[in-house]
N, C-alpha and C positions, 0 to 999 in steps of 0.2 A: 270239082272246084280247082281252079288253077292254083299252083303253089309258087311262092316267091323263091323256093329252093330249086325249082325246075329250070334248067338253062334255057329251054325253048320259051317258057313263059317270060323270063327275064328279057330275052332277046326281043320278043314281040313287044313288050312294054317299051324297051329302048327305041325300037323303030317307030312306035306311035308317038313317043315324046319328040323324036327328031323331026317329025312332020308338023309339029305345032308351029304356027307362025303368029306373031303379034297382030297382024292384019286379018287373020282368018275370022270368019263369021263365028260368033259365040254359039256353042252348042251345049254349054254347061251352066246356063243361067246368066248371071250378070258378071261373073268373074272374067278377067282378062286371062290370056294364056299364062302369063307370069303368076298371077294370083292362084290359078288352079294348080300349078306346079308347086308353089310354096305350100298351099293347103295340103296337097298329097304328101310332100316331103315331111311336113310337120307331123302328119298322122303316122307315117312310118317311124319317125324319130320318137314319138311317144310310145309306140308299140314296142320299140326296142330299148326303152328307158334311156335314150339319149337326150330326151327333152321331158321335163316334168309335165304331168297332166294337170291342166288348170283346175 
């Protein structure tokens, strides 16, 4: 399983995020690229206790 502490995994994620474009065809349901990034960021923030879990 990939680890968020592995530099190669982090770099791969950064590259994937950099390729996201607002006009790109949705491949993650109904979310826009912006909504998908906010969703992912909120999840990480909850996992690290930077954001309270609802």
